[in-house]
C-alpha positions as a Python dict, from the first residue, in 0.01 Angstrom:
ca = {
    (1, 'M'): (0, 0, 0),
    (2, 'P'): (274, 262, 71),
    (3, 'L'): (407, 221, -284),
    (4, 'D'): (57, 277, -426),
    (5, 'L'): (20, 596, -223),
    (6, 'F'): (364, 712, -333),
    (7, 'L'): (269, 654, -697),
    (8, 'I'): (-57, 842, -653),
    (9, 'G'): (134, 1137, -508),
    (10, 'L'): (393, 1121, -785),
    (11, 'I'): (132, 1099, -1060),
    (12, 'T'): (-59, 1387, -904),
    (13, 'A'): (253, 1603, -894),
    (14, 'L'): (362, 1516, -1248),
    (15, 'G'): (8, 1544, -1374),
    (16, 'G'): (-17, 1887, -1218),
    (17, 'V'): (294, 2011, -1392),
    (18, 'S'): (198, 1854, -1723),
    (19, 'A'): (-159, 1976, -1696),
    (20, 'A'): (-49, 2329, -1627),
    (21, 'A'): (189, 2336, -1920),
    (22, 'A'): (2, 2127, -2175),
    (23, 'V'): (-354, 2221, -2093),
    (24, 'A'): (-340, 2577, -1963),
    (25, 'L'): (-60, 2736, -2165),
    (26, 'W'): (-86, 2572, -2505),
    (27, 'P'): (-430, 2707, -2601),
    (28, 'H'): (-309, 3061, -2522),
    (29, 'L'): (9, 3015, -2724),
    (30, 'R'): (-187, 2866, -3013),
    (31, 'E'): (-431, 3159, -3007),
    (32, 'W'): (-146, 3411, -3002),
    (33, 'C'): (18, 3241, -3300),
    (34, 'E'): (-307, 3238, -3497),
    (35, 'D'): (-389, 3601, -3415),
    (36, 'S'): (-45, 3762, -3420),
    (37, 'L'): (253, 3553, -3526),
    (38, 'F'): (116, 3390, -3841),
    (39, 'P'): (-34, 3711, -3987),
    (40, 'W'): (288, 3899, -3908),
    (41, 'L'): (496, 3630, -4081),
    (42, 'E'): (266, 3630, -4386),
    (43, 'K'): (310, 4006, -4418),
    (44, 'N'): (679, 4046, -4328),
    (45, 'L'): (848, 3712, -4399),
    (46, 'P'): (623, 3525, -4640),
    (47, 'Q'): (901, 3287, -4745),
    (48, 'L'): (941, 3171, -4384),
    (49, 'A'): (570, 3150, -4296),
    (50, 'P'): (500, 2801, -4437),
    (51, 'H'): (799, 2655, -4254),
    (52, 'V'): (690, 2807, -3925),
    (53, 'R'): (337, 2678, -3981),
    (54, 'D'): (472, 2328, -4055),
    (55, 'A'): (683, 2334, -3739),
    (56, 'F'): (388, 2462, -3539),
    (57, 'A'): (166, 2184, -3676),
    (58, 'A'): (421, 1922, -3567),
    (59, 'I'): (445, 2075, -3220),
    (60, 'D'): (66, 2093, -3199),
    (61, 'D'): (39, 1720, -3276),
    (62, 'A'): (281, 1641, -2993),
    (63, 'V'): (118, 1876, -2744),
    (64, 'T'): (-228, 1747, -2829),
    (65, 'A'): (-112, 1391, -2763),
    (66, 'V'): (31, 1499, -2427),
    (67, 'R'): (-290, 1683, -2339),
    (68, 'R'): (-496, 1373, -2419),
    (69, 'A'): (-261, 1154, -2213),
    (70, 'V'): (-275, 1394, -1918),
    (71, 'K'): (-655, 1399, -1927),
    (72, 'Q'): (-673, 1020, -1949),
    (73, 'A'): (-422, 974, -1665),
    (74, 'W'): (-615, 1221, -1450),
    (75, 'R'): (-945, 1041, -1515),
    (76, 'H'): (-779, 712, -1421),
    (77, 'L'): (-624, 861, -1108),
    (78, 'R'): (-954, 1021, -1003),
    (79, 'E'): (-1112, 675, -987),
    (80, 'N'): (-907, 622, -669),
    (81, 'L'): (-812, 973, -562),
    (82, 'L'): (-1129, 1106, -403),
    (83, 'K'): (-983, 1438, -293),
    (84, 'Q'): (-646, 1597, -227),
    (85, 'V'): (-584, 1916, -35),
    (86, 'V'): (-251, 2090, 23),
    (87, 'L'): (-216, 2311, 329),
    (88, 'L'): (80, 2549, 335),
    (89, 'Q'): (143, 2709, 671),
    (90, 'R'): (412, 2947, 788),
    (91, 'E'): (582, 2842, 1110),
    (92, 'S'): (865, 3095, 1113),
    (93, 'S'): (1028, 3347, 881),
    (94, 'S'): (1215, 3076, 694),
    (95, 'R'): (1010, 2765, 768),
    (96, 'W'): (686, 2660, 604),
    (97, 'V'): (509, 2326, 635),
    (98, 'R'): (339, 2158, 342),
    (99, 'R'): (71, 1913, 459),
    (100, 'V'): (-88, 1704, 186),
    (101, 'T'): (-409, 1527, 282),
    (102, 'S'): (-537, 1273, 33),
    (103, 'W'): (-851, 1067, 48),
    (104, 'V'): (-809, 755, -161),
    (105, 'A'): (-1041, 465, -233),
    (106, 'K'): (-897, 144, -97),
    (107, 'V'): (-1038, -181, -229),
    (108, 'L'): (-1081, -439, 46),
    (109, 'E'): (-1043, -813, -13),
    (110, 'S'): (-1422, -831, -21),
    (111, 'G'): (-1416, -594, -319),
    (112, 'R'): (-1575, -315, -119),
    (113, 'R'): (-1421, 30, -168),
    (114, 'V'): (-1360, 238, 143),
    (115, 'P'): (-1213, 587, 173),
    (116, 'V'): (-876, 611, 347),
    (117, 'Q'): (-717, 938, 457),
    (118, 'V'): (-343, 974, 403),
    (119, 'V'): (-153, 1272, 542),
    (120, 'T'): (205, 1360, 456),
    (121, 'E'): (394, 1654, 596),
    (122, 'Q'): (710, 1819, 474),
    (123, 'V'): (907, 2126, 577),
    (124, 'C'): (976, 2350, 281),
    (125, 'C'): (1179, 2660, 216),
    (126, 'W'): (1041, 2995, 102),
    (127, 'E'): (1169, 2954, -253),
    (128, 'D'): (998, 2614, -284),
    (129, 'L'): (654, 2761, -223),
    (130, 'P'): (422, 2828, -517),
    (131, 'A'): (447, 3185, -644),
    (132, 'E'): (86, 3263, -550),
    (133, 'V'): (149, 3155, -188),
    (134, 'R'): (456, 3378, -162),
    (135, 'D'): (259, 3662, -319),
    (136, 'E'): (-31, 3623, -74),
    (137, 'W'): (211, 3624, 220),
    (138, 'L'): (399, 3932, 98),
    (139, 'R'): (89, 4132, -1),
    (140, 'Q'): (-172, 4017, 251),
    (141, 'G'): (21, 3847, 532),
    (142, 'H'): (-170, 3521, 484),
    (143, 'A'): (40, 3267, 673),
    (144, 'R'): (-191, 2977, 591),
    (145, 'Q'): (-324, 2873, 252),
    (146, 'E'): (-520, 2571, 148),
    (147, 'I'): (-535, 2444, -210),
    (148, 'D'): (-791, 2187, -322),
    (149, 'V'): (-576, 2009, -580),
    (150, 'T'): (-849, 1784, -714),
    (151, 'K'): (-1091, 2072, -766),
    (152, 'L'): (-822, 2281, -933),
    (153, 'R'): (-710, 2003, -1168),
    (154, 'D'): (-1068, 1900, -1249),
    (155, 'R'): (-1143, 2260, -1347),
    (156, 'E'): (-823, 2294, -1554),
    (157, 'L'): (-887, 1976, -1745),
    (158, 'A'): (-1255, 2049, -1802),
    (159, 'A'): (-1173, 2389, -1953),
    (160, 'C'): (-1046, 2241, -2280),
}
């Protein structure tokens, strides 16, 4: 069971990074290229435009495959990951604690699924905190922030 929980945590972390890059950023980059880059190339460097479009099409194929894989992996993970919440709390000027609470579905020998709560805690440095947590602390003095990872990822992946 500990290995399964480790893998769930690892997949969640990797999925989060991949989802952010492949799902959130790519549509914006694609839109910018369609609205700005491609028209500019057609007007100013028409001989280069078809090559850039070909390269972009190849990149789009790869990114689309990654986006599909991330969505599929997340759906598979969500079958067993009921909820995951990260609590970041300041304990001193240089010490923050990251507490990850996950509720996972454990399948008993009888085949019955039961929720199990798993809590991990880790001390982290200021520079290892997410940018929005550092920003909230510096601007608002919020020494405690909670992030519902499952809700956030579900919303990100549903947006596309």
